MARMIGU-229401 format. One record per residue (C-alpha): x, y, z; chain; residue in one letter; residue number from 0. Coordinates in nm, 2 decimals, always signed. Example, Ala and Ser with C-alpha at 12.3 -4.5 7.8 and 13.67 -1.06 7.14 Angstrom:
<rs>
east=+1.23 north=-0.45 up=+0.78 chain=A res=A n=0
east=+1.37 north=-0.11 up=+0.71 chain=A res=S n=1
</rs>
This chain:
<rs>
east=+6.73 north=+9.34 up=+9.10 chain=A res=M n=0
east=+6.89 north=+9.15 up=+8.81 chain=A res=L n=1
east=+7.13 north=+8.97 up=+9.04 chain=A res=Y n=2
east=+7.12 north=+8.78 up=+9.37 chain=A res=V n=3
east=+7.36 north=+8.91 up=+9.63 chain=A res=K n=4
east=+7.64 north=+8.66 up=+9.70 chain=A res=N n=5
east=+7.86 north=+8.85 up=+9.95 chain=A res=V n=6
east=+7.77 north=+8.84 up=+10.32 chain=A res=P n=7
east=+7.74 north=+9.17 up=+10.51 chain=A res=P n=8
east=+8.06 north=+9.13 up=+10.71 chain=A res=V n=9
east=+8.26 north=+9.05 up=+10.40 chain=A res=E n=10
east=+8.10 north=+9.35 up=+10.22 chain=A res=R n=11
east=+8.24 north=+9.58 up=+10.49 chain=A res=V n=12
east=+8.58 north=+9.42 up=+10.46 chain=A res=I n=13
east=+8.58 north=+9.45 up=+10.08 chain=A res=R n=14
east=+8.49 north=+9.82 up=+10.10 chain=A res=V n=15
east=+8.76 north=+9.90 up=+10.36 chain=A res=L n=16
east=+9.02 north=+9.70 up=+10.16 chain=A res=M n=17
east=+8.92 north=+9.87 up=+9.84 chain=A res=G n=18
east=+8.95 north=+10.22 up=+9.99 chain=A res=V n=19
east=+9.29 north=+10.12 up=+10.13 chain=A res=G n=20
east=+9.41 north=+10.00 up=+9.79 chain=A res=L n=21
east=+9.29 north=+10.32 up=+9.62 chain=A res=L n=22
east=+9.46 north=+10.53 up=+9.88 chain=A res=A n=23
east=+9.78 north=+10.34 up=+9.84 chain=A res=G n=24
east=+9.77 north=+10.37 up=+9.47 chain=A res=A n=25
east=+9.72 north=+10.74 up=+9.48 chain=A res=V n=26
east=+9.95 north=+10.83 up=+9.77 chain=A res=L n=27
east=+10.24 north=+10.59 up=+9.73 chain=A res=W n=28
east=+10.25 north=+10.44 up=+9.38 chain=A res=L n=29
east=+10.14 north=+10.75 up=+9.18 chain=A res=G n=30
east=+10.04 north=+10.76 up=+8.81 chain=A res=P n=31
east=+10.24 north=+10.47 up=+8.68 chain=A res=N n=32
east=+10.14 north=+10.12 up=+8.57 chain=A res=T n=33
east=+10.16 north=+9.97 up=+8.92 chain=A res=K n=34
east=+9.95 north=+10.25 up=+9.05 chain=A res=G n=35
east=+9.68 north=+10.21 up=+8.79 chain=A res=W n=36
east=+9.66 north=+9.83 up=+8.84 chain=A res=V n=37
east=+9.64 north=+9.86 up=+9.22 chain=A res=V n=38
east=+9.38 north=+10.14 up=+9.19 chain=A res=G n=39
east=+9.17 north=+9.93 up=+8.95 chain=A res=A n=40
east=+9.18 north=+9.63 up=+9.20 chain=A res=L n=41
east=+9.08 north=+9.86 up=+9.48 chain=A res=G n=42
east=+8.79 north=+10.00 up=+9.28 chain=A res=L n=43
east=+8.67 north=+9.65 up=+9.19 chain=A res=M n=44
east=+8.69 north=+9.54 up=+9.56 chain=A res=A n=45
east=+8.51 north=+9.84 up=+9.68 chain=A res=A n=46
east=+8.23 north=+9.81 up=+9.42 chain=A res=M n=47
east=+8.17 north=+9.44 up=+9.49 chain=A res=S n=48
east=+8.14 north=+9.53 up=+9.85 chain=A res=G n=49
east=+7.90 north=+9.82 up=+9.79 chain=A res=L n=50
east=+7.68 north=+9.63 up=+9.54 chain=A res=I n=51
east=+7.70 north=+9.30 up=+9.73 chain=A res=G n=52
east=+7.76 north=+9.09 up=+9.42 chain=A res=W n=53
east=+8.09 north=+8.94 up=+9.32 chain=A res=C n=54
east=+8.12 north=+8.80 up=+8.96 chain=A res=P n=55
east=+8.40 north=+8.55 up=+9.06 chain=A res=M n=56
east=+8.19 north=+8.42 up=+9.35 chain=A res=C n=57
east=+7.90 north=+8.38 up=+9.11 chain=A res=A n=58
east=+8.11 north=+8.18 up=+8.87 chain=A res=M n=59
east=+8.21 north=+7.96 up=+9.16 chain=A res=A n=60
east=+7.85 north=+7.91 up=+9.25 chain=A res=G n=61
east=+7.85 north=+8.08 up=+9.59 chain=A res=R n=62
east=+7.51 north=+8.16 up=+9.73 chain=A res=K n=63
east=+7.40 north=+8.32 up=+10.06 chain=A res=L n=64
east=+7.18 north=+8.15 up=+10.31 chain=A res=D n=65
east=+6.82 north=+8.28 up=+10.33 chain=A res=A n=66
east=+6.89 north=+8.44 up=+10.67 chain=A res=G n=67
east=+7.16 north=+8.68 up=+10.54 chain=A res=Q n=68
</rs>
């Protein structure tokens, strides 16, 4: 891989669930307006960082996982 995972497994699950929830909220309640697009994009970013296991903001902050995770 070109990156080192910096999100622990429990947090990855939380990020995916949060992302799916934000996407559902954007589609079902906010609709196709500016707020809906913004919330949907945030949900997509959260879900993708959970699925991939790498967060660019955590990488910029210097976060690293222990060898056991």
